[in-house]
Structure formats: structure tokens, C-alpha cells
N, C-alpha and C positions, 0 to 999 in steps of 0.2 A: 504495499498499499504504499503509494507517494502522497504526500502534502506539500503543496508550495503557496509560500505567504509572501506577498509584495505591500509595500506601505510606498506610498508616493504622493510628493508635494507634501512633505509634513512640515511642523512648524515647531518649536520648539525653545522658550523660553524664561531663562533664570534670574531670579530678583532677588536684592538683599538692600531691604533698609533698615537704617542705623534709626533706632529711637533712642531715648536719654540712657546716659551713661553706658551699660555694655549690651544693651536687650537687641537683638536683633530680629527680626521679622525676614523670611528666606525662603525660597520656595522653585520651584517646578513647573512649568503648563506644556505639556506636549501633546497635538493632537494631530491625527493623519488619517489618508484615505487609505485602507487593504483591504487587499485583494485576496481571498482565499479559496484553495480547492483543494477537496477529498474523492479521491476517486471520480465518480459525475457528478459531488455534487461540488457548487461553489456559491460562493457569497460575496460581495461589495458593503463595505460598512466605513462608520468612524470608529476609531479606535485610541486608544492613548498609551504611552509608554512603547511606542514602539520599537526604541532606539535609546538604550544607555538611562535616558534618566525618566520613571515613571513618575507621574503628577502628583505633588504634594505639596502641603503649607505647611512651615513649620516656626516656631519660636524659641530661641537660644540666648543663653546672655551668662556674664562671669561676672564674680566681685573680686577683687585685688583686694587678698587679706594683708597682704606684706610678706617680707622673708622668703617671700618665691611660692607664697602660697595664694591660691585661691581657690572657689567653688564656683561651680555653675549648673546650669538646668539646660534640658533641652524636649521639647516637647514638637512630632511629626506627627501628622496626620495625611492618609492617605486619600484624594481626591480624583474624584471624575467627569473631568471639564466637558466632556460631550454630552452629559446628562444636569451635570452640576452636585451629583449625588457624592456622599461619601462613602470609604468602600472599607468595609469591616469595624471593627472598636475606632473611636475616631484617634485615637493617639497610638492606634497599634502599629505604626511602623516604628517611633520611640519614642518611650517618654524615661528620662533619666534625672537623678543629680548625682553631682561628683563634687570630689575632695580633690583639689590639684598642687604636687609639691613639684615643684622644676628639676629638684634633685633626686626626689625617691617615687618620683612618677603618679597615676591618679587613681583612685578608687572609686568607681561609679556604679549606681545602685537602681534597679527600675526594670522595663522593658527593653531590652538590647539586641543586636546583632549577635548571634553565635562567633566566638573563634571558627569553627568551620565553615562560616558563609563567608569571613571575608576570603577565604582561599578560593572559591568559587569565583566569586564578585572581582577580585581585584586582577585575576589572570584570565582575561578573555577579551579579546579586543571588543565585540560588541554586546558588550555587560552581559546581564544576567536573564533578563527579561525582554519581552519582546518580539519581534520575528526573528531574529536570530541570537535570541538569548541564550548561554550557555545552557541554562535550565531545565529547558525546553523537551530534552530528553532524558531526566532526570527523575526517576519515578518517589511520583510524593510528594513532591516539591510546592510550597513551601515549608512542608511538615513533615515529612522522611516515611517510612514502610512502617506496614503495619498501622500502630495508634499511637507515633512518635508526633510529638509538637512540636518540637527543636531542632529542625535542618535548617531556617533560616534566623531567627528569631527567641526568646526566652524570657518571659516572666518572673519576675520574682528573684532575678538576676542580683547577685554581689559581683563584679569586676574588677580587676587590677590589668593597667596598662603601665610596660615600663615606659622610664623618663626618656625623652627623647636627646638622650645626651652619653648613649651607650657605643659612638663612633660608627652608626649604621646599623646595628642590631635594634629591634623590636621586637613588641610580643604580648600577648596579655593571655589571663587565664579568667575562666569564667564558672562560679558556682549558683545554681539556678533551684528551687525550694521547689517541690510538685504539687505542696500544700495541697493535696488528695483527690492531686489530678491525675489518672493516670497517664502517661508519655508528656509529663511534661519538668520531671525532677533530672536537671544536666550538670553535667560536668567536663568540663574540657579545657585546651589552652592552645595556642598560635603562639610558634617563633619564628622570626625572620631576620633578613640581613639584605637590608637595599645600603648600596656607594655607588655612584656614578650609573653605569650601563647596567647593570646588575640588583636587578631584587627578585629574591626568594623566597619562600616558607612554607612552613608544614605546620598540619592542625592534626589534632585528633579532637573526639566528643562521643561523649557517651551517655544516654537516656535509657532510664529504665521505662519498659514497656510490659506491665502484667510481671509474669515470675524473669522476662527476658531485657537483655540489653540490646538498645540499638545503636549501632557502635559508624561511625564513621572517621575517616580519616582520609586527608588530601595531601599534596604534595604542587606547588606549582610555582614558577616563576617567568620572568621577563628578562630582555637583553636588546638594546638599545644600541643599532647599531649605527644610527643617524637615518638613513638612507630606506630603513626599515625599521619597525620593531616588532621581537618574535615573542609569540605568548607558548606556554604549555602548560600542560594544568592536568594531574589526575586526580579522581575521586573516588571512593570504594565506601559504598554504605549496606550494611546490611543487618538483618533483624533475623536471628535462628540461622534456618537455613535459607532463607531466601535474600540472596545476594545480588547488588549491581555492582559491577564497575563501568567508570565514566575516563575517556581520554578527549582530551581535547589539543589542536595544534591552533597556531593562529598567526596575524601579519597587520602590521597596519603600516601604511604608506604614507606621508605627507604626502601630498599634491599644491603646491599653493599654497593659498588659506584654506584647504581641505583636504581629505584625507581619504585613503580606498582602505577598507578593514574586511578582511576574510578570514573564517574560520571555518574547520572541520572538527566535527567531533562523533567519536563509537560512543556505545554501551552495549553490554551484555549482562542480562537477569537470568540469573541462572534458578533461579527459582519456579522463573515460567518457561525457561527457553527461549526467549525473544531476544532481540538482537534490534536495535535501533541505531541509524546515523544521520545526520543533520551537514549539510554545506550552507554555506550562509555567504554572503560579500552585500557589503552596502559603502555607498556614499557621504560624506556629511561635507558641507561648504556652510564657513563661519561666516556672515553677515556682519555680527561684531562678535566682542564678549561674550554676551548675553544669550544671543539669537544666532539659531544652527535651521538650517534646510539640510532633510537627508530621504535619502529611497536606499530601502533594503529589500534585499529576495532573500529567502531561506527556502530551503527545502528538505522532508523530513523522509525518512523510506525506514518502516517499519517489515522486519522479517521475523515472521510466527514460524520457529520450528516446528512446532507440535501443532498436530492438525485438527485437535479438538477444540484448541483455542479461538 
């Protein structure tokens, strides 16, 4: 089965408006016209989040406490600009408070992205969601396999981030309380190194689902050659005997005020004997620092080995 998706004549704009002191209103709006075809069925409609930046609005702020210490907050909501509706829990994208030291790092509490999410998000040229998003063939995204709820975000979490003074080494750790919700208790971490053209990181996460553990491991990296930036990412997640492995390679080539980006991803799901692959290519053109035109084409192919599926 083949699925082809094309987003044309799209418009994306990001905004940041400074209020008093350190409070910022931020966000992005993305609208596109999308054509999709699955077998003999096809449809044309308006969509959002077709490339890199899903639409959102948020508020963030910091307060300088002196001595290199600061506090902060972040509230971020997903919006659907084609209808004006909100998506999911109102502050479901992120709702955190934090205490930060320039030399000791940051402690962050609330609903936040998991360490394993960042490796999927950072090491793909076409983003996580949208027509060419790397998550399109990751089973269960954004929750996980079975009854897991922590593939991309975790609620009731306590996170720690290393300070940015370690010579290119970065990392984070997270523990999230399940609070009697099955599939919500998470623990995981990420460590990486980014200096000059090189950025590489590994991450691992584990969530209790019933009597079993949902486990995610991922490694990824980029290397910027100047004329082209190369991407690679590998992810494996499993729950009991159900396992899926995903690998992605990609590239971004700057062309004047624009950029050509492409990726190829393939997954294998051992629990259902099903393979999937996605080929995606896109072009962006920056009208300004905040406004971008883009077009993306993605083709997904699913091969079911088991004839009973």
C-alpha cells in the first residue's frame, strides 16, 4: 500500500512579543493545502503543521534571582488555525516551572518533552510531524506501544538539565510520577556532544505498562559539511514481544534563501511482521526571519508480511 502526501503553497509565521520584564508571548502559525492519496482514495484539504512547526501559542518568562540563579515558567498550547480550535489539553504541549543555575544546571517540574523525544526531533531534517515527519511510521506516536503515554511527553515530571558550560556536553534526566495512571510513570535520560559541525546524542527511557516495561532507546547525530548537513537517527522501542526498530537518514542543502531537505526512513515491527518506509523531500524559502514558504512531498509504503493482517 502506498500513501502520497503533498503540501503546497504553505505559510508559516513565528512571533515573539516582549511584555514587561522577562515575560514573552511566542508561537507559530502554519497553514497549508494538502493533497493525500491512499490506494484509490484521495482528498484535498487544509491542514497545519505540514513542516517543522506545528501551530502553537505560549507564554514564557524568567526572573533573575542574582548570583547566577534564575526562575522560569513555560506554558504552551497547541492550536488549529484552520478551525480556530485548541488541540488536546489546553497547556498540553508544555507546562513547566524551573530553577536554573548557570554553573549547576536546571531543575524543571511539570509536563515536558521526554529525553527520548529529543533524539527523534533533533536528528531529522523534516521535523517530527507533518507530511515528511519522522514520526509518521513510528508506531503509537506520540504515546507509545500498548498503553504507554510517554513517547513524546510526560506529565508530573521532575527533570534535570546539565549546565551549558561543559565544553559541548549536554544532557538531561527525567522521572515522571504515574499518579495511578497506567503507562504514565517514566524514567529516562539523554547525553550528547555538540561542538562545531558535530552533534551526536543517545537517549533511553522506560515506562511501566501493566506488569511490563515499555522501553525506548535511540541514538542520532548530524554533521554539517557546509554545502550539506547530514542526519542519521536510530530508534527502537518495545513492549514485551512487540518491538519496532526505526532508522532514518537525511540531508539538508542550503540554496540561497532556501533549503532543500530530504529523508528516507524505514521501520520494522516484529510484533506484527510489518515493515514500513517513507521517502520525503521538501523545499523551504525564507521570506524573512519569521515567515517561510514551503512545499513537501512524502510517500509511505507499508508491506504486510503476514497475509492475515
